[in-house]
N, C-alpha and C positions, 0 to 999 in steps of 0.2 A: 175360079181358075183351076185348070187341070194340068197334070204333068205332060210335058212334051213326049212324043213317042220314044225319042232317043234316051231320055232319062228313065222312062219306064222300062225300056229294054235292058238298060244297065242294071236296074233294080232286080229284074227277074234273073238276069245272068248271075248277079251276086248271090241271090237265094239258091240258085242251082249249084254254083261252085262251092259255096260255103257249107251247104247242107243244113244251115241253121233253120230251126223250126221242125226238123224231122224228129219223130218220136223215137225213143230208145226202148227196145224190148230185149230183156236178158234171156228169157226162156226161148230157146231156138233149137228144138230137138233134131232138126234136119241140118244143122250147121255144125261142121266138124270143129270149128273154133270153140263152140259152146262146150262140147264134150272134152276137149283138151283142157279148157278152163276148169271144168268140174273135176277132171282127173287131178289137175295140179293142186287145186284148193283142197280137194278131199284127201289126197296123199299128204299134203302139208298139215292138215288138221290132225291126221293120224299120228304123224311124227311129233307134232306139238303135244298131243296127249301122252305120247311115250316119254317125252322130255320132262313134262311137268307132272305127269300122273303119279309116279312112284313116291314123290315127296310132297305132293300137293297138300296132304293133310297136315304134315309137320310144318311146312313152310307157308301156310295160309296167310299169316300176317304180312310176310314179304310180298307174296303175290298180290294180295288185296291192296297193299300200299302202292305197288308198282302200277296196277291197273288204274287206281284212283288218280294217282299223281300224273301219270302220262295221259290219262283220259282228260284231265283238266288242261294238260299241256297242249292237247289237240285244239282247244277252243280258239286261242289267238291265231294258230296256224290256219284253221278253217276260215276265220274272218279275213285273214290276209289273202288267202287264195281266192276267196269269193270276190274280193276287190279286184284282183287281177283277171278273174274269169268274167270280164265285163264286155268284151266285144261280141263276137258270135259265141255266146256262152254255151258251155257243155251242160247237158242235163245232169242233175244230181245223181241219178241212178247209175249213169255211166262212170262218173267219178268215184262213186262208192264201189263199183265193180273193180276199178283199178286199185283202189285202196286195199281191198281185201286180197287181191292178187299179191300186192307188194308185201302185206303183212303175213299172209299164211303160206302161199305157194312159193313166192320168191325166197322168203326167209327159211322156211322149214323143209320144203320139198327139194329145192335146188341148192341154195347157198350153204346150208349147214353140212350136208354130205360132201358137196363139191369142194368146199373150203378145206375140209379135213383131208380129202384125197390129194389136193394140190399142195397143201402144206407138207404132206408126206413125200411128195415128189421133190420139192425144194430141199428137204432134208437129205434125200438120197443124192441129189445133184451137188449141193454145196456144203453139206454137213449140217449137224444140229445147230451149231452156233449161227451159221448163215441163215437158216430157216427161222430161228428165234428172232434174229435182228431184222431181217428183210421180208420174211414170209408173209406177214399181214399185208404189206403194201404191194407185194407182187401177186397176191392171191385175190383179195377182195375186189379190186377194180375190174378184174376179168370176170370172175364168177358172178358177183353181185350186180354189176351194171347190166350184164347181158340177161341175167335172171329177171331183173325188173323190166328190161326192154321187151322181153317175151310177152309180158302183160300188154304192152302197147300194141304189139303185133296181133294178139288175140282180140283186142278191142277193135282194131281195124277190121278183123274178120266178123266181129259181132255187129259193128256199126260203121260200115264203109262210107256211108254218106255223111256221117258226123265227124269222123276223124280224118281230116283232110290236110291241114296246114301244119307248119312248124310250130305255130302258136298252140294248136291243139296238142301237139306232142309235148310242148313245154308244160302246159297246165296238167295234162294227164300224167306226164312223167313226175311232176311234183307230188301229185296225189299217190301214185304208186310208191315213190320214194318215202313219202310221209308214213304210209302203211308199214313199209319195211323198217323204218326208223323206230316207230313206236313199239312194234312187236319185238324187235331186236333189243330195245332198251328194257322191256319187261323181262326178256331172257337174261339180260345183264343183272337185273335186280335179283332174279332167282339164283343165278350162279353166285352172286355175291353173298347171298344168305347161306348157300350150301358150303361155301368156302369158310364161313365163320361158324359152321355147325349149328346154325339157327340162333346164335347169340345176337341180341339187339337187332332184330329183323326190321323193325320200322325205321330205326336209325340208319341201318344199312341201305334201305330203300330210298330214304331221303338223300343220303350222300350220292348215290348213283344218279338220282333224279337231278340234283344240282349240277353234277359234272356232265352227264350226258345231255341234259336239257340245254345247258349253255353251249356245248359243242354242236348240238343239233341245229343251231341257226345256220351253220355252213356244213351240213352233213348230207344225208341221203336224199332229202327233198331237193336240195340244190344240185347234187350230182345228177340225179335222174332227170330233173327238168332240163338241164343242159344236154345230157346224153340223148334224151328222147327228141328234143328239138333237132339235134344233129341228125338223128336217124330219119326224121321226116324230111329233112333236106336231101338226104341220100335217096329216099324213096320217091320224092317229088310227086305227091299225090294231087297237087293242084297246079293249074296252068302257070308256067313261068317261074315256079318256085324251086325246081330241082337244081341243086348245086352240090354235086358229089364231093368236090374238094372241101367246100365249106363244111359240109355235113361230117365228113370223116375227121377233119381237124377239130370240130366241135366235140365229137364223141371222144377223141383222144384227149382233149383238154379236160373233159369231165373225169376221165380215168386217171389223168395225171394229178388232178386235185385230190381224188380219192387216195391215190398212192401217197402224196405228200402229207395228207392228214393222218393216215394210218402209220406211216413210218417217220413221223415228225421227230420223235426222240432220237432216232439214229441219224437223221439228216442234221439236226441241230448239234449233235455230239456234245450235249451238256453245255455248261458255261452260260454266258450271257444270252446266247441265241435261244436257249431253251425257254426263256421268258418272252422274247420278242417275236420269235417265229410264228406262234399261233395267231397273233394279231396281224402279222404281215400276210400270212397265207389267207386269213379271213378277208382282209381288205382286197386282195387280188381276186379272190373267188367272187365276192359280191360285185366288184367292178365288172368282171366277166359275165356274171349272171345278168346284170341289167343291160349289158351290151347285147347278149344273146336275145333277151326278151324284146329289146327294141327292134332288132332285125326280124325276129320271128313274127312280130305283130304287124308287119307292113301290109300284108295281104288282108288281115283282119280289119285294119283301119280303113283300107280302100273299100272293103265290102260294106262296112256299116255306113260309110259315107254314101255309097251308091244306093243303099237301102233307104236312106233318109232324104236324099236330094229331092225326090219328087214332093216331099212334104214342105219344101220352101214355097211351093205354089199354094198350099193350104193355109200358110201362116202359122202352122203348129211349130215349125222349126225355122229359125232365122240363121243367117250366115255365121254369126259368132257362136251360136249353139252348135251348129253343124261342125265347125272347126274344132270345138272343144270336145264333143262326144266322139269324134273320129281321130282326135289328135293325141299328142303326148302330154306328159305331166305339165310341161310349160304352157301348153294350150289351155288346159283346164285352169291353171293358175291365172292365166291372162283373162279367162272368162269370169272368174270370181272377182277379179279387180274391175272388170267391165260392169258387173252388176252391183259392185260395192257391198256384196253380201255373200259370204260363203254358204250360208244355209240355203238361200234362194238358188244359187248356182247348182248346188248339189241336188236339190229337188228337181230342177229342170233337167240336169244331166241324167238322173235316174229315170225320170219320166220319158226322156228321149230314147234311152236304152230299152225301156219297156215297149215303147211304140215300135222300135225296130224289131223287137222280138215278136210282137203281135203281127206285124206285116209279114215276117218270115213264116210264121205259123199259118197265115192265111194265103201264103204263096202269092203275095202281092195284090190280093183281092180286098174288097171292102167287107170285113167281117164285123160282127158286134164288138169284138175285142179291139179291133183297130179303131173303130168309131169312138168307143168309150175312152181309150187311152189318148187319142188325138184331142178329144174334148177336154180331158184332164190337163193336157199340156197347154192347150189354149187358155184354160182357166188360170194356170200358173203364170202365163205370159201377161194376162190382163190384171193379175193380182198385184196390188201395190204394197 
């Protein structure tokens, strides 16, 4: 059996609209976005050396401790983001480019000097006490969110076919924010060691890691994922997705979360709220995050469904699997119950995603990769 022309046409349209399967190439000397990226990361790297360089020898234990601890901290984050990067998945190289922008350029080239300048402005407008109380929450959401979002804009310039949907903005934004978060945390480790004049550097690193690591669950990766999804809704780079009102409100929501987190002490005003407010804000932020994720993934779920629908005719994909691989968490849960085996369900879901990726790479044609992956999926279907 072969796919009907309408299903094949929908498949080809999905490949064209999503850009899935397109290669990513970082080195683009004729692209202005490439040189802006290089300038930003290069200037950020120089600033980073100026910050860490003078005391690097004396504060080596603190820096080494910070790098190791937050390097390990990256592992569960990368596994989590890999899980969510499962529809029309972005190439690892593109995500790494975003991570480096967030960690080096956004942190040291833009945010560090911009924050200092805006804090000085708040001090002149409202006085020193006002700037100390409210300055962080009025400064970071502006400078840092837009600094990170510039990375998304540059990635659109570097890979316009790949960065198309709000879901792309969500995933890329999370990686940019994660880069910012990790490098900023290492800076906190260094500053903590200098404030204690080098005493108990490893202990200081561990304390910063515990506090910043726990807070990081609802920090920059979350803010940027929400903000960049909103930015993509404003830009509307895929058919039918542009929604300026939703996009602006989503971006403002991310900035408000950033403000609430940075000025939590002033907002709570001590007392019982000081202990309750962090958990309340975290609960609200996570609820908003999953709501944005669900809305952002709508086009992605449609695309992967259209990519795999012709495979119903080959027997490699059946309707329950198609519903699960293109659906929500509840659909995948239902599929696991349908098979009475979580392991089998996960293997088939992963194989179906691999098949969709091979189809996209082959632009809907029959390639060796498509044939091999289809055969593997058929084998899993026939396996008892």
